N, C-alpha and C positions, 0 to 999 in steps of 0.2 A: 340451427345445429346444436344438440344434445353437449353438455360439457364434456361429458367423457370421449366425443368424438375429438376434440381439442387437447386434452390432457391425457396425462397417464402419470401413475405413480410408482416410484423405483424405490425399493428400499426404504418407503416413507417419506420419499423426497417427491414433489412435483414436478413434473416436466411438461413441455409441450408434447403433444403426440408424438412429434418425431424423434424427440430427445435430444433436440439442438441447442433448447434453452431451460436453463434451470430455472423455473418460475418461484419457487418458495420451500422453507425446509421450517416444519412447526417449530415454534418457539419454545416447545416443550417437549423437543428431540431429545432422545433419551440417551443414545449412542454420543461418546467423548471423541469418536471420530467418524468424519464423512468424507466418503471416497467420490467423488463425483465420475459420473457414469462416462466412461470414455464416449468421444463421438460429440460433446456438447460442446457446443462454440459460444455460448453468451450465459453469463450470470446476471439474471436479473436486479434491479434496484430493488433493493432492499432485501435481497432473497434469504440473507443468513442474520438478518436483523433482530436484534434481542433474543436472540437463541442463548440460553443461560447455561446450557449442560456442555455444549461442542467445545473440545479444545485442539483438536487439530482437525485441518481441512487439506485434502490432496486433490488438486488440480489435474487434469490431463492437458498434455500439450496441442490438445485442439481446440481449446478455452481461446478466444480472441479476442472477447471483450469483456470486462467487469465492468457493469452500470454505476452511477453512483450511490453511494448509502447502500451498497450490498453487503457489508459488514458491522454497519452501525451497531455499538455497543453489542456485539457478540464476544463470547467469552472467549474465544478463540486465542492460544497464543503461540500458535506457529501455523502457517499455510504453504503447502508447496507452490509456488507459481508456476504458469505456462513459459514456455522458453520463446515464445513467438507470439507475445501480446501487444495489441494493435492500440486497445482504449483502457485506461485505465480511468473511471469516471470519477469527479470530483467526491472530496469525503468518503472514498470507499472503505473505509477503514476506520473511522472519526470515532475515537471513543471507544474503540477496541479493548480486548487485554493481550495484543501482540507483545511479543518479547524481541521478537528479529524477524527478518524478512529480507528476502533478495528477490529483487526487482528487475526481470528482463523485459527485451521488446524497445518499441518503439514508442513509447509512451510520453505522456507529458504529465506530472504529478502537480495537483493543485489543490491544497487543502484535505490530502490525502490520509495524512496521519496525525489531523489535529485531536488534541484529545488523547493519543495514546500516555497513559500513564505509567505503562508498566514498558515501554518499548525502549529497549537498548543498544540495538545493532541494524541499521539500515547498509544493506548492500544492492548499489545500482549498479548494474552493468553494462557493458559499452551498448549502446543504441538510444538507451533512453535519451528522450531529448531535451527536456527543460523542467526544472523546478520553479512554481509556482508561486504567489503570495502563500503564505500562512503553513505549507508543507509538514511542518516540525512544530509548530507553536504548542506549549503547554504539555509537552514530551519531559519532564522533569530528570526520567532514570537515562534519557538519550543519551549514550557515550560515545558512540562510532559511527560514521555515516561515511560511506565509499561514495565517491562523485568519479564518472567517467569524464573523458575526454569530450563526449558526444554532447555531453550535458551544454546548452546555450542560453542566450537572454537573459543574464543575471544581470545584466547593468542598470536595469530599472527598478528590481526587485529586492535586491540582495539584502535589503535593510527588514525584510519581513517574511525569511524564510524560518528563521530561527525564535522570532519576537515579534509581537504585536501588543502595545496597549498592556502590558504586565504579564500576558501568557507568553512567557518563555521556557527554554530548555535551560537546565542547569551548566551555563554556558561555558564558563573556565573548567569546566571538568570534559567537555565534549573534544574529540578530535575527528578532523575531516582528513580523510585519506584520498589523494587524486592525483594524477601523472602531472608532471610539472609543466607541459605544455596544455594542460587545462585551463579552461575558462575559472573555474573555481581556484584554481593557486594564482593565478594573476592578481587575484584581491585576498590575498594572504594577508597582507599589511592592515586592509581593513580589519577582518577577523580579528586578530589579534589585538588591535589594538583599540577598536570598541568592544568588544564581548571577551578577549581573554583565549579565543578559541586557538586549539591549537591544529595546526596544517602538517600533514606528514605526506612525502613525497613516497609514491608508489608507481611500480613500473605498468 
């Protein structure tokens, strides 16, 4: 089968022929903003990795899956995330230039933001299921993380979310925002005693 029968280019970005999966963006892509085509359901592994010019990415709500390493070392500082995401691959944004992000959908986070040195604000919306190990390590500018009550399973890994072998946030300047009935709030004394992290109650 000819390559042209399997893939197609749309505004310089490579998709599968049916347009459902974004395969790759050229590393030297010159546009600063990328609007992913409507109808796209999946962002491939390493699709935006090492793109040095892109600053903003707009994902349509049709996107359900973002595979691992999708934005590794991408220069983007803002991304509009889809509202009903089902899968967010591990290390999806590792070492990217993100400054803020809002995550929707029933997803699990695992090493997702490791090494995001410019990341300041993360808002996790109700529905996000889990914070795995090493999610926010080596994020020195992180100041605010909003955690909904839907996040579970912190009991075994809460010591590795923000800190691991010297790779850590500036923890004394970090505020966790969470509902009073959340699992994250239940560990507020640990956060304060161990790392001096402030916990703020939200509705």
